[in-house]
C-alpha positions as CSV (number, residue, x, y, z in Angstrom):
1,M,18.9,9.3,-23.9
2,L,18.3,9.1,-20.1
3,R,17.8,5.7,-18.4
4,N,16.8,4.8,-15.1
5,D,16.5,1.4,-13.8
6,V,13.4,0.4,-11.5
7,H,14.0,-2.1,-8.8
8,S,11.6,-3.8,-6.7
9,A,11.5,-7.1,-4.7
10,A,10.2,-9.9,-6.8
11,D,8.6,-11.7,-3.8
12,P,7.3,-10.0,-0.6
13,L,9.0,-10.5,2.5
14,P,7.6,-13.2,4.9
15,A,7.1,-10.3,7.6
16,H,7.7,-6.8,8.3
17,H,9.4,-7.0,11.4
18,H,12.1,-9.3,12.7
19,G,12.8,-9.5,16.5
20,R,12.5,-5.9,17.7
21,V,13.0,-4.4,14.4
22,A,10.3,-3.3,12.2
23,L,10.5,-2.4,8.4
24,L,8.6,0.1,7.0
25,G,8.2,1.6,3.4
26,D,10.8,0.3,0.6
27,A,12.5,-1.5,3.1
28,A,9.7,-3.8,3.7
29,H,7.9,-3.6,0.5
30,S,9.9,-2.2,-2.6
31,M,7.4,-1.6,-5.6
32,T,7.5,-0.1,-9.0
33,P,6.4,3.6,-9.3
34,N,3.3,2.7,-11.6
35,L,0.6,3.4,-9.2
36,G,2.6,6.0,-7.0
37,Q,2.4,4.2,-3.9
38,G,5.6,4.0,-2.6
39,G,5.7,6.8,-0.3
40,C,1.9,6.3,0.5
41,Q,2.4,2.7,1.8
42,A,5.1,4.1,4.0
43,V,3.0,6.6,5.6
44,E,0.3,4.0,5.8
45,D,3.1,1.8,7.7
46,A,4.0,4.6,9.9
47,V,0.3,5.0,11.1
48,V,-0.5,1.7,11.7
49,L,2.7,1.0,13.5
50,A,2.3,3.9,15.8
51,H,-1.1,2.9,16.6
52,L,-0.7,-0.6,17.3
53,A,2.6,0.2,19.3
54,A,0.8,2.9,21.4
55,E,-2.2,0.5,21.9
56,A,0.5,-2.3,23.0
57,A,2.4,0.0,25.3
58,T,-0.5,0.7,27.1
59,V,-1.9,-3.0,27.4
60,H,1.7,-4.3,28.2
61,G,3.1,-1.8,30.5
62,G,5.2,0.3,28.1
63,D,6.2,-2.5,25.9
64,P,5.6,-1.9,22.1
65,L,7.0,-5.3,21.1
66,P,3.7,-7.4,21.0
67,A,2.4,-4.6,18.3
68,L,5.1,-6.0,15.8
69,P,3.5,-9.3,14.8
70,R,0.1,-7.5,14.6
71,Y,1.8,-4.9,12.2
72,T,2.8,-7.7,10.0
73,A,-0.2,-9.4,10.0
74,E,-2.3,-6.0,9.2
75,R,0.0,-4.7,6.6
76,L,1.4,-7.5,4.8
77,P,-1.7,-8.6,2.7
78,R,-2.4,-4.9,1.7
79,T,1.4,-4.0,0.7
80,T,1.7,-7.4,-1.2
81,A,-1.4,-6.4,-3.2
82,V,-0.4,-3.1,-3.9
83,V,3.3,-4.3,-4.9
84,R,1.7,-7.0,-7.5
85,R,-1.0,-4.2,-8.8
86,S,1.9,-1.8,-9.6
87,A,4.0,-4.4,-11.3
88,R,1.0,-5.3,-13.4
89,V,0.3,-1.9,-14.5
90,G,4.3,-1.5,-15.2
91,R,4.1,-4.4,-17.7
92,L,1.0,-3.3,-19.2
93,A,2.5,0.1,-19.8
94,C,5.8,-1.3,-21.1
95,L,4.4,-3.8,-23.7
96,S,6.8,-4.7,-26.1
97,S,4.8,-6.0,-28.9
98,R,3.1,-3.6,-31.3
99,S,-0.2,-5.3,-31.5
100,G,-0.2,-5.6,-27.6
101,R,0.4,-1.4,-27.4
102,L,-2.2,-0.9,-29.8
103,L,-4.9,-3.0,-28.4
104,R,-4.1,-1.4,-24.6
105,D,-4.3,2.1,-26.0
106,A,-7.4,1.4,-28.0
107,A,-8.9,0.1,-24.9
108,L,-7.8,3.4,-22.8
109,V,-9.2,5.5,-25.5
110,A,-12.4,3.5,-25.3
111,A,-12.7,3.7,-21.6
112,D,-11.9,7.2,-21.4
113,R,-14.6,8.1,-23.8
114,F,-17.6,5.9,-22.9
115,A,-17.1,4.7,-19.1
116,P,-14.3,7.1,-17.6
117,H,-15.5,5.6,-14.1
118,L,-14.2,2.2,-15.0
119,A,-10.6,3.3,-15.4
120,L,-10.9,4.4,-11.6
121,R,-12.1,1.2,-10.5
122,G,-8.5,0.2,-11.2
123,L,-7.7,1.9,-7.8
124,D,-10.4,0.5,-5.7
125,G,-8.3,-1.2,-2.8
126,V,-5.4,1.1,-3.4
127,A,-6.9,4.5,-2.7
128,D,-9.7,3.9,0.0
129,W,-7.6,3.1,2.8
130,R,-8.8,4.3,6.2
131,P,-6.3,4.9,9.1
132,P,-7.3,2.7,12.3
133,A,-9.5,4.5,14.9
134,H,-7.7,6.8,17.3
135,P,-6.7,4.4,20.4
136,Y,-8.1,7.0,23.0
137,A,-11.2,8.0,21.1
138,A,-13.7,5.6,23.2
139,Q,-12.3,7.1,26.3
140,T,-12.6,10.7,25.6
141,G,-15.6,10.6,23.7
142,T,-14.4,11.8,20.8
143,R,-14.8,10.3,17.1
144,T,-12.9,10.5,14.2
145,K,-15.0,11.8,11.2
146,E,-15.6,9.3,8.6
147,A,-14.9,10.3,4.7
148,P,-18.0,10.0,2.6
């Protein structure tokens, strides 16, 4: 039998930065693998931090430091919500009581058979993230294409 422990932070950090250091990915918000969002959230962190740092460097004479509090303000609510949702899915997947598992399995079969779109609603707020607008789009007249 193979056993792999899963570790995640029980409580979110108060910030994704401290001084001149920014935390991204699992360093900022470790999570259970139940939503497959660990790597996705790290990429989102990187995109947002790069966007805010470039913007701050332009406005503040090359200094990206003012971007760090904005990075925390923008990412902390989302990453906290994804961490908590992933933990809830994990608890549901690992129910220990037989009756709980039977009820869960019956609900999944019924949802799949009669309303498959409802199962996907659980990903609302997770899979619908959009990156920030490119900081130079307004200056160059280019626009980012919106997804349908």
